[in-house]
VEXTORDREN-116882 format. One record per residue (C-alpha): residue number from 0; x negated, y negated, z negated; chain. Coordinates in pm, 1 decimal, always signed. Layout:
N
> NUM	X	Y	Z	A
...
END
This chain:
231
> 0	-783.0	-2165.4	-3582.9	A
> 1	-548.1	-2354.7	-3333.5	A
> 2	-792.6	-2640.3	-3319.7	A
> 3	-1052.2	-2488.0	-3071.5	A
> 4	-779.7	-2369.2	-2830.4	A
> 5	-618.4	-2711.5	-2819.4	A
> 6	-953.7	-2862.4	-2777.1	A
> 7	-1041.6	-2627.3	-2487.9	A
> 8	-711.1	-2690.4	-2315.8	A
> 9	-776.1	-3071.6	-2355.3	A
> 10	-1121.7	-3036.6	-2209.3	A
> 11	-990.1	-2834.4	-1917.0	A
> 12	-731.5	-3092.0	-1842.3	A
> 13	-980.5	-3379.1	-1853.5	A
> 14	-1205.3	-3186.9	-1631.2	A
> 15	-921.5	-3120.2	-1378.6	A
> 16	-845.0	-3487.5	-1363.0	A
> 17	-1208.7	-3589.6	-1341.0	A
> 18	-1255.5	-3367.7	-1042.2	A
> 19	-932.4	-3472.6	-886.2	A
> 20	-1019.6	-3832.4	-925.3	A
> 21	-1368.6	-3771.8	-778.3	A
> 22	-1214.0	-3579.7	-478.1	A
> 23	-951.8	-3857.4	-432.9	A
> 24	-1231.5	-4117.5	-421.4	A
> 25	-1387.2	-3929.3	-142.4	A
> 26	-1665.5	-3731.3	-326.2	A
> 27	-1719.3	-3427.2	-114.4	A
> 28	-1960.6	-3258.6	-364.3	A
> 29	-1663.7	-3266.0	-615.4	A
> 30	-1450.3	-3093.9	-363.3	A
> 31	-1709.2	-2839.3	-293.5	A
> 32	-1723.4	-2768.7	-666.1	A
> 33	-1353.2	-2722.3	-673.7	A
> 34	-1354.5	-2487.6	-385.6	A
> 35	-1629.1	-2271.2	-530.2	A
> 36	-1460.7	-2269.5	-864.5	A
> 37	-1117.1	-2139.4	-735.7	A
> 38	-1205.6	-1971.4	-402.2	A
> 39	-1184.3	-1620.4	-527.6	A
> 40	-852.8	-1643.4	-713.9	A
> 41	-672.1	-1840.2	-447.7	A
> 42	-810.7	-1616.4	-169.4	A
> 43	-670.4	-1304.4	-348.8	A
> 44	-341.3	-1480.9	-402.5	A
> 45	-321.2	-1557.1	-19.1	A
> 46	-430.5	-1199.7	+69.7	A
> 47	-156.5	-1061.5	-141.1	A
> 48	+106.1	-1261.8	+36.2	A
> 49	-22.9	-1228.8	+395.8	A
> 50	-177.4	-873.3	+367.5	A
> 51	-439.0	-969.4	+624.0	A
> 52	-786.6	-1085.7	+549.2	A
> 53	-830.2	-1336.4	+848.9	A
> 54	-485.5	-1486.1	+794.8	A
> 55	-559.8	-1523.9	+426.1	A
> 56	-883.2	-1710.8	+500.7	A
> 57	-701.4	-1930.1	+746.5	A
> 58	-417.8	-2008.5	+508.0	A
> 59	-660.3	-2093.8	+225.9	A
> 60	-867.2	-2329.3	+445.9	A
> 61	-541.3	-2507.6	+557.1	A
> 62	-426.8	-2544.5	+187.0	A
> 63	-771.7	-2680.8	+103.3	A
> 64	-751.0	-2936.7	+383.7	A
> 65	-407.5	-3030.7	+258.7	A
> 66	-533.7	-3063.5	-90.7	A
> 67	-817.0	-3279.5	+8.8	A
> 68	-586.6	-3518.2	+175.9	A
> 69	-331.8	-3531.6	-101.0	A
> 70	-551.2	-3511.5	-409.6	A
> 71	-432.5	-3846.3	-519.8	A
> 72	-97.6	-3697.2	-583.4	A
> 73	-234.4	-3473.1	-865.6	A
> 74	-141.4	-3621.4	-1193.1	A
> 75	-255.4	-3352.4	-1439.7	A
> 76	+91.4	-3238.7	-1531.3	A
> 77	-25.4	-2886.6	-1467.0	A
> 78	-360.0	-2728.9	-1440.5	A
> 79	-543.0	-2808.5	-1114.4	A
> 80	-544.8	-2433.7	-1021.2	A
> 81	-171.0	-2419.5	-1054.0	A
> 82	-133.4	-2718.9	-821.7	A
> 83	-370.2	-2563.9	-577.6	A
> 84	-186.4	-2233.4	-601.4	A
> 85	+142.8	-2400.5	-498.7	A
> 86	-26.0	-2536.4	-186.4	A
> 87	-180.5	-2193.1	-93.1	A
> 88	+154.7	-2028.4	-144.7	A
> 89	+347.9	-2279.8	+53.9	A
> 90	+97.9	-2232.0	+341.5	A
> 91	+130.0	-1858.9	+317.4	A
> 92	+517.8	-1854.9	+304.5	A
> 93	+522.2	-2105.0	+603.6	A
> 94	+310.3	-1857.7	+806.4	A
> 95	+541.4	-1578.6	+720.5	A
> 96	+835.1	-1790.0	+820.2	A
> 97	+674.3	-1871.6	+1145.7	A
> 98	+586.8	-1497.8	+1217.0	A
> 99	+944.4	-1397.5	+1113.8	A
> 100	+1089.2	-1637.4	+1372.5	A
> 101	+857.4	-1514.2	+1647.5	A
> 102	+937.8	-1148.5	+1577.5	A
> 103	+1292.7	-1210.7	+1472.4	A
> 104	+1243.0	-998.0	+1147.2	A
> 105	+1254.4	-1081.3	+779.8	A
> 106	+885.7	-1089.3	+639.3	A
> 107	+971.3	-852.7	+356.4	A
> 108	+824.5	-504.4	+330.2	A
> 109	+1091.9	-264.4	+208.1	A
> 110	+859.4	+34.5	+164.7	A
> 111	+839.4	+145.5	-200.6	A
> 112	+522.4	+112.5	-359.3	A
> 113	-200.0	+20.1	-1226.7	A
> 114	-485.6	-116.0	-1152.5	A
> 115	-637.4	-70.4	-1492.2	A
> 116	-551.6	+292.3	-1534.1	A
> 117	-673.1	+397.6	-1191.9	A
> 118	-986.3	+187.5	-1216.3	A
> 119	-1063.0	+334.1	-1558.7	A
> 120	-1077.9	+676.7	-1385.2	A
> 121	-1401.3	+571.7	-1220.5	A
> 122	-1745.3	+534.2	-1407.7	A
> 123	-1895.7	+192.1	-1395.9	A
> 124	-2248.2	+323.4	-1363.6	A
> 125	-2389.2	+72.1	-1093.7	A
> 126	-2695.0	+287.0	-1021.8	A
> 127	-2496.6	+579.5	-902.3	A
> 128	-2415.5	+556.5	-522.1	A
> 129	-2155.3	+845.2	-531.9	A
> 130	-1967.6	+662.4	-823.2	A
> 131	-1982.0	+333.9	-631.2	A
> 132	-1841.6	+517.3	-330.9	A
> 133	-1568.4	+647.9	-551.1	A
> 134	-1488.6	+309.0	-686.2	A
> 135	-1453.3	+159.2	-340.5	A
> 136	-1225.8	+447.5	-246.1	A
> 137	-1000.0	+382.8	-537.3	A
> 138	-1004.0	+6.9	-471.2	A
> 139	-913.7	+74.8	-118.5	A
> 140	-616.3	+299.3	-235.2	A
> 141	-500.6	+19.5	-486.1	A
> 142	-511.6	-241.8	-213.6	A
> 143	-320.9	-26.3	+29.1	A
> 144	-55.1	+65.9	-227.7	A
> 145	-35.9	-307.6	-343.1	A
> 146	+10.2	-405.3	+22.9	A
> 147	+304.5	-168.3	+26.7	A
> 148	+506.1	-344.5	-244.2	A
> 149	+782.2	-573.6	-127.2	A
> 150	+659.3	-932.5	-118.3	A
> 151	+868.9	-1068.5	-396.7	A
> 152	+715.8	-807.6	-639.2	A
> 153	+351.6	-808.6	-483.9	A
> 154	+295.7	-1173.6	-527.4	A
> 155	+413.8	-1164.2	-898.0	A
> 156	+195.1	-876.9	-974.7	A
> 157	-108.4	-1037.7	-836.0	A
> 158	-56.4	-1359.7	-1017.3	A
> 159	+14.3	-1188.4	-1352.6	A
> 160	-201.9	-875.9	-1343.8	A
> 161	-498.5	-965.4	-1120.2	A
> 162	-506.2	-1336.5	-1171.0	A
> 163	-399.7	-1314.0	-1540.8	A
> 164	-178.1	-1612.5	-1494.8	A
> 165	+76.0	-1671.0	-1779.8	A
> 166	+450.7	-1614.8	-1721.7	A
> 167	+496.1	-1998.8	-1735.1	A
> 168	+217.4	-2066.1	-1478.9	A
> 169	+353.9	-1796.1	-1239.9	A
> 170	+698.2	-1934.7	-1267.2	A
> 171	+565.4	-2278.5	-1186.9	A
> 172	+378.6	-2165.6	-887.6	A
> 173	+670.0	-1960.1	-744.1	A
> 174	+936.3	-2195.8	-853.5	A
> 175	+1143.3	-1918.0	-1018.1	A
> 176	+1274.7	-1870.2	-1376.6	A
> 177	+1037.1	-1714.8	-1625.2	A
> 178	+1293.4	-1422.9	-1681.6	A
> 179	+1250.3	-1344.2	-1315.4	A
> 180	+884.4	-1346.0	-1337.8	A
> 181	+908.0	-1082.3	-1618.4	A
> 182	+1152.8	-867.1	-1440.9	A
> 183	+962.2	-858.4	-1110.5	A
> 184	+625.3	-790.0	-1283.9	A
> 185	+787.3	-501.2	-1471.4	A
> 186	+940.4	-374.4	-1146.2	A
> 187	+605.1	-414.4	-942.4	A
> 188	+408.9	-215.1	-1212.9	A
> 189	+673.1	+48.9	-1208.9	A
> 190	+655.2	+96.4	-834.3	A
> 191	+282.3	+70.3	-813.1	A
> 192	+242.3	+348.1	-1076.6	A
> 193	+487.0	+559.1	-894.4	A
> 194	+325.6	+510.1	-550.4	A
> 195	-21.2	+586.1	-703.1	A
> 196	+106.4	+891.1	-884.4	A
> 197	+239.2	+1020.6	-552.0	A
> 198	-92.8	+961.6	-385.9	A
> 199	-291.0	+1142.5	-652.7	A
> 200	-44.7	+1429.0	-644.0	A
> 201	-115.7	+1474.8	-278.0	A
> 202	-484.6	+1439.6	-330.3	A
> 203	-479.3	+1714.3	-591.9	A
> 204	-342.0	+1950.8	-343.0	A
> 205	-634.5	+1898.7	-114.8	A
> 206	-898.0	+1920.1	-387.8	A
> 207	-1187.0	+2173.2	-278.7	A
> 208	-983.8	+2228.6	+56.9	A
> 209	-1105.1	+2530.5	+230.9	A
> 210	-1064.0	+2469.4	+598.6	A
> 211	-1045.6	+2713.9	+890.5	A
> 212	-1420.8	+2650.1	+992.3	A
> 213	-1534.8	+2741.4	+640.8	A
> 214	-1310.7	+3052.3	+639.2	A
> 215	-1452.9	+3168.1	+972.0	A
> 216	-1816.4	+3108.0	+848.9	A
> 217	-1777.6	+3305.5	+531.7	A
> 218	-1603.1	+3595.5	+710.3	A
> 219	-1868.6	+3592.7	+986.6	A
> 220	-2140.0	+3594.9	+725.9	A
> 221	-1994.8	+3880.9	+514.3	A
> 222	-1924.9	+4090.4	+816.9	A
> 223	-2271.7	+4031.7	+939.6	A
> 224	-2413.9	+4146.7	+604.0	A
> 225	-2183.5	+4444.3	+611.9	A
> 226	-2288.3	+4540.4	+958.4	A
> 227	-2644.4	+4505.6	+870.8	A
> 228	-2615.5	+4721.1	+554.6	A
> 229	-2429.5	+4983.1	+756.9	A
> 230	-2705.3	+5023.1	+1002.6	A
END
């Protein structure tokens, strides 16, 4: 049973090396293939660190440019995605350091902050506009709460839970021990659950809210009917 997995891993490694060699040889079509293959995952990684769409795009572009120029350095010791991830994270952290120096603040959010549980609350019927709207609202809430997590925990959560990278791959990308990856991921999940629970508790209090205008309208209608009946 272990034979196919080993074969798949070997094929992936060969594919990575093949693409890297083609890029290093100046084949732009190979680099376009590389970018389209990894764009979504790398962007989400950059977005998790920088918490800004435009900044994440810029960081990803700069990392790609660096990758294109230094592709000959890729030896296949790790997956190509892992190698690219390091470049993206390095670019993101460099941007945070520059911003910190400009603002003289530490680029860590101290505000306390799961995706599967909350997302499962929403039906996946693509034909229902109201359900699509609900999904987008839940997704926006998740993104907002994820942005509120401290950076150290937010990045690990994105790599492990969203990008589904292994503990080993995450540790390689961030250059931290595997035990640290596990503890930060556990802590991030706990904080995110707590933050989402608080948000849903607040939302529950406002369900079927009866505002002042509605109150006035009902009262006016009833009084009107009473007056009409009395006459």
